[in-house]
C-alpha positions in Angstrom: 33.7 10.1 -32.5 31.1 8.3 -34.6 32.0 4.7 -35.5 30.7 1.7 -37.4 28.0 -0.3 -35.7 30.4 -3.2 -35.6 32.8 -1.3 -33.4 30.4 0.4 -31.0 29.4 -2.3 -28.6 26.1 -2.3 -26.7 26.7 -0.9 -23.2 24.1 -3.3 -21.7 23.8 -7.0 -21.4 21.1 -9.7 -21.8 20.0 -10.4 -18.2 18.8 -13.7 -16.8 15.1 -14.6 -16.3 14.5 -16.9 -13.4 11.4 -18.4 -11.9 10.8 -17.8 -8.2 9.2 -20.7 -6.4 8.8 -18.7 -3.3 7.0 -15.8 -5.0 5.0 -18.1 -7.1 3.6 -19.9 -4.0 2.4 -16.6 -2.5 1.0 -15.3 -5.8 -0.8 -18.5 -6.8 0.7 -18.3 -10.3 4.2 -18.6 -11.9 6.3 -15.6 -11.2 9.4 -14.9 -13.3 12.0 -12.3 -12.4 13.9 -10.3 -15.2 17.1 -9.5 -13.4 17.8 -6.0 -14.6 19.7 -5.2 -11.4 22.6 -7.1 -13.0 23.0 -4.5 -15.7 26.5 -2.7 -15.7 25.0 0.3 -13.9 22.9 -1.7 -11.5 19.6 -0.9 -13.1 17.5 -1.2 -16.3 18.6 2.4 -17.1 21.7 0.8 -18.8 19.5 -0.2 -21.7 17.7 3.0 -22.6 20.4 5.5 -21.7 23.0 3.2 -23.1 21.1 3.0 -26.4 20.8 6.8 -26.5 24.6 7.2 -26.1 25.4 4.5 -28.5 23.0 5.9 -31.1 24.7 9.3 -30.8 28.1 7.7 -31.4 26.7 6.0 -34.5 25.1 9.2 -35.9 26.9 10.2 -39.1 26.5 13.9 -38.2 28.7 13.4 -35.2 31.6 11.9 -37.2 34.9 13.5 -36.3 33.5 15.1 -33.2 34.5 14.5 -29.6 31.2 13.8 -27.8 30.7 14.8 -24.2 27.5 13.6 -22.5 25.6 15.5 -19.9 23.0 13.9 -17.6 20.7 15.7 -15.2 20.1 13.1 -12.6 21.5 12.3 -9.2 20.3 8.7 -9.3 20.2 5.7 -11.6 19.9 7.6 -14.8 23.1 9.5 -14.1 24.9 6.4 -13.1 23.8 4.6 -16.2 25.0 7.6 -18.4 28.4 7.6 -16.7 28.9 3.8 -17.0 27.7 3.7 -20.7 29.8 6.7 -21.7 32.8 5.3 -19.8 32.6 1.9 -21.5 32.3 3.5 -24.9 35.3 5.8 -24.3 33.5 9.1 -23.8 33.3 11.7 -21.0 30.1 12.2 -19.0 29.2 15.0 -16.6 26.2 14.8 -14.2 24.3 17.7 -12.7 22.5 16.8 -9.5 20.4 18.9 -7.1 21.7 19.7 -3.7 19.2 17.2 -2.2 21.3 14.3 -3.7 22.8 12.3 -0.9 26.6 12.1 -0.5 26.1 8.3 -0.8 25.0 8.7 -4.4 27.4 11.4 -5.3 30.3 9.1 -4.2 28.9 6.4 -6.4 28.7 8.8 -9.4 32.3 9.9 -8.9 33.6 6.3 -8.4 31.9 5.2 -11.6 34.0 7.6 -13.6 32.1 10.9 -13.9 34.1 13.6 -15.5 32.5 15.9 -13.0 29.5 15.9 -10.6 28.0 19.4 -10.4 25.5 20.3 -7.7 22.9 22.9 -8.5 19.3 23.7 -7.4 16.9 22.3 -4.9 15.2 19.8 -7.3 15.9 17.7 -10.4 14.0 20.3 -12.5 16.3 23.1 -11.4 19.4 20.9 -12.0 18.1 20.0 -15.4 17.4 23.6 -16.4 20.9 24.6 -15.3 22.4 21.8 -17.3 20.6 22.6 -20.5 21.3 26.3 -20.2 24.9 25.9 -19.3 26.1 23.1 -21.5 23.5 22.2 -24.1 21.6 25.2 -25.4 22.9 27.4 -28.3 25.6 29.8 -27.3 26.6 28.0 -24.0 29.7 26.2 -25.3 32.1 28.8 -24.1 30.7 28.5 -20.6 31.0 24.7 -20.9 34.6 25.0 -21.9 34.0 23.1 -25.1 36.7 22.7 -27.8 35.7 23.5 -31.4 35.3 19.9 -32.4 33.5 18.9 -29.2 29.8 18.4 -29.1 27.8 18.3 -25.9 24.9 15.7 -25.9 22.0 16.0 -23.5 21.0 12.7 -21.8 17.5 13.0 -20.3 16.5 10.4 -17.7 13.4 9.0 -19.4 11.8 11.2 -22.1 13.5 10.2 -25.4 12.7 7.7 -28.2 16.1 6.2 -28.1 15.6 5.5 -24.4 12.3 3.8 -25.0 13.8 1.7 -27.8 16.6 0.6 -25.5 14.3 -0.4 -22.7 12.1 -2.3 -25.2 15.0 -4.7 -26.0 14.1 -6.7 -22.9 10.8 -7.8 -24.5 12.3 -10.2 -27.1 14.7 -11.5 -24.5 11.9 -12.3 -22.1 10.0 -14.1 -24.9 13.0 -16.2 -25.8 13.9 -17.0 -22.2 10.4 -18.1 -21.1 9.7 -21.8 -21.6 7.1 -22.6 -24.2 3.6 -23.4 -23.1 2.0 -26.7 -24.2 -0.7 -26.3 -26.8 -0.4 -22.5 -27.1 -0.4 -20.7 -30.4 3.1 -19.6 -31.5 1.7 -16.2 -32.3 1.3 -14.8 -28.7 3.6 -13.6 -26.1 4.5 -16.4 -23.6 3.4 -14.5 -20.5 0.1 -13.1 -19.2 1.5 -9.9 -17.7 4.7 -7.9 -17.2 5.0 -5.8 -14.1 7.3 -2.7 -14.1 7.9 0.3 -11.9 6.9 3.7 -13.3 8.7 7.0 -12.4 8.9 9.2 -15.5 7.8 6.2 -17.6 10.7 5.3 -19.8 10.7 1.6 -18.8 6.9 1.3 -19.2 7.0 3.0 -22.6 9.8 0.8 -23.8 8.0 -2.4 -22.7 4.8 -1.3 -24.5 6.7 -0.4 -27.6 8.6 -3.7 -27.4 5.4 -5.6 -27.2 3.9 -3.6 -30.1 6.8 -4.7 -32.3 6.9 -8.3 -31.1 3.3 -9.2 -31.4 2.6 -8.3 -35.1 5.8 -10.1 -36.1 4.3 -13.3 -34.6 0.6 -12.7 -35.2 -1.5 -15.6 -36.5 -4.7 -14.2 -38.2 -6.5 -17.5 -37.6 -6.0 -17.5 -33.9 -7.2 -14.6 -31.6 -4.3 -13.7 -29.3 -4.7 -13.3 -25.6 -3.8 -9.7 -24.5 -0.6 -9.1 -22.6 -1.2 -6.9 -19.6 1.4 -4.4 -18.6 1.1 -3.5 -14.9 2.4 0.0 -14.1 3.5 -0.1 -10.5 3.8 3.2 -8.5 4.0 4.2 -4.8 1.4 6.6 -3.3 3.0 10.1 -3.4 4.9 9.4 -6.6 2.0 8.1 -8.6 2.1 10.6 -11.5 0.9 8.1 -14.1 -2.0 6.9 -12.0 -2.9 10.6 -11.3 -3.0 11.4 -15.0 -4.9 8.3 -15.8 -7.6 9.2 -13.3 -7.9 12.7 -14.8 -7.7 11.4 -18.4 -5.1 14.0 -19.2 -1.5 14.9 -18.5 -1.2 16.1 -14.9 1.6 17.0 -12.5 1.8 16.1 -8.8 2.2 19.1 -6.5 5.1 17.3 -4.7 6.7 13.9 -4.3 5.9 12.6 -0.9 6.9 9.0 -1.4 10.2 7.7 0.0 10.7 5.8 -3.3 12.5 8.8 -4.7 13.6 7.1 -7.9 9.9 7.2 -8.8 10.0 11.0 -8.2 8.8 12.4 -11.5 6.2 15.0 -10.9 4.8 14.3 -14.4 5.3 11.4 -16.8 6.4 12.0 -20.3 3.4 12.9 -22.6 4.0 9.9 -24.9 4.0 7.6 -21.8 0.4 8.7 -20.9 -0.6 8.4 -24.5 0.6 4.7 -24.5 -1.2 4.1 -21.2 -4.5 5.6 -22.4 -4.4 4.1 -25.9 -2.1 1.0 -25.8 -1.5 -0.9 -29.1 -3.5 -3.9 -30.1 -2.8 -6.9 -28.0 -1.6 -4.8 -25.0 -3.7 -3.8 -22.0 -2.4 -1.4 -19.3 -3.2 -1.9 -15.6 -2.3 0.8 -12.9 -1.2 -0.4 -9.5 -0.5 1.9 -6.6 0.8 0.8 -3.3 2.3 2.4 -0.2 5.9 2.9 0.7 5.4 0.1 3.2 4.3 -2.2 0.4 7.5 -1.2 -1.5 9.6 -1.9 1.5 7.9 -5.3 1.9 8.9 -6.1 -1.6 12.5 -5.1 -0.9 12.7 -7.3 2.2 10.8 -10.2 0.5 13.3 -10.2 -2.4 16.3 -10.0 -0.1 15.0 -12.9 2.1 13.8 -15.2 -0.6 16.1 -14.5 -3.5 19.2 -12.9 -1.8 18.8 -9.8 -4.1 19.0 -6.2 -3.0 16.9 -3.5 -4.8 15.7 -0.1 -3.8 12.1 0.9 -2.9 11.3 1.9 -6.5 11.8 -1.7 -7.5 10.3 -3.2 -4.4 6.8 -2.0 -5.4 6.8 -4.1 -8.5 7.9 -7.2 -6.5 5.0 -6.6 -4.0 2.6 -6.0 -6.8 3.2 -9.5 -8.1 1.9 -11.1 -4.9 -0.9 -8.6 -4.1 -4.5 -9.7 -4.1 -5.3 -6.8 -6.5 -3.2 -8.5 -9.2 -5.8 -11.3 -9.4 -8.5 -8.9 -10.3 -6.3 -6.7 -12.5 -5.1 -9.7 -14.5 -8.3 -11.9 -14.7 -8.0 -15.5 -15.5 -4.6 -16.1 -13.8 -4.5 -19.8 -13.1 -1.7 -21.7 -11.3 0.1 -22.0 -14.6 -0.4 -18.3 -15.5 2.8 -16.4 -16.0 3.8 -13.0 -14.7 7.1 -11.4 -15.4 8.4 -8.9 -12.8 11.1 -6.5 -14.1 13.5 -6.4 -11.2 14.7 -2.9 -12.3 17.3 -2.7 -9.5 18.6 0.7 -8.4 21.7 1.9 -6.5 20.1 3.6 -3.6 20.1 0.5 -1.4 22.4 -1.1 1.1 22.3 -4.0 3.6 21.8 -1.5 6.3 18.8 0.1 4.5 17.2 -3.4 4.1 17.6 -4.0 7.8 16.0 -0.6 8.5 13.0 -1.4 6.3 12.6 -4.8 8.0 12.6 -3.2 11.5 10.1 -0.5 10.4 7.8 -3.1 8.9 7.9 -5.0 12.2 7.1 -1.8 14.0 3.9 -1.4 11.8 5.0 0.6 8.7 1.7 1.3 7.1 0.6 -0.9 4.2 -2.3 -0.6 1.8 -3.4 2.2 -0.6 
């Protein structure tokens, strides 16, 4: 039921920002980690999907209706939808493809899903089934809806409310970073933000957040140094890089990366638009590494920071210490600042980290 904004809490938290001496030493500049793995759902998805769900509850047109949320994801988006809906007192059903592992299905059920439905061989098939069965016009009888119930579709990344929610971390980062001596108050206090890209919701949110932040603090007398947003992907799930090379929206034929949370065949159209034509003061850099690079980032973070993240997050960690970063973000001095969004993810365990470590020792391929 729609409520006052004073009574509908935000289903995400302000996460810590910490400086890593170990990563800074390897990178040759100051590396800060935005710990989104501490969100209620275990990933940054709590922000965007939580904002979508909260916005639906605040929508006056939903007043007096019982809202039931439906997410088409077997991974972090589905978990974020369940946790946010649960914390705001609403039911949430997730439709996942048959390829979703029992490990993740158990997590979805344990988090409080009203139901977890398996359908199709891919996310696309699961998503199509969800929309046709529960969301589209005329499907309410099949969904078992009551007359005053409204079913709300929760996409994993392609929605303005999701981008707005993801962008809330930008002002947090700016407030949490220590001020730099002698720097104009108008700029953003970091040289670069590194984030992982699957469908692009996180990337789009950060770009939008910077676009809002920078004009509010612009000083017309002082040229502002551009902030670079480094979009990190793994080879075989690099749908943004593929589209950037083509100069137009393109779909991968298949996902061949093991970083399955990055497994969007095509980014959202608005995501590519932001990458090709970012707002003033923002420059976009594409970084593509191997699954081995992502695994190295996972192991590095576990060893040096005692934090566990999945492969989709590990690629951003490894991008921060890669030689390519120094050419992609020119002028990075020892006091330069790079923020890595430690986006988290639930598809990880101590056993998986140990497996990655062993495979790396056995020569898991690195590079591009």
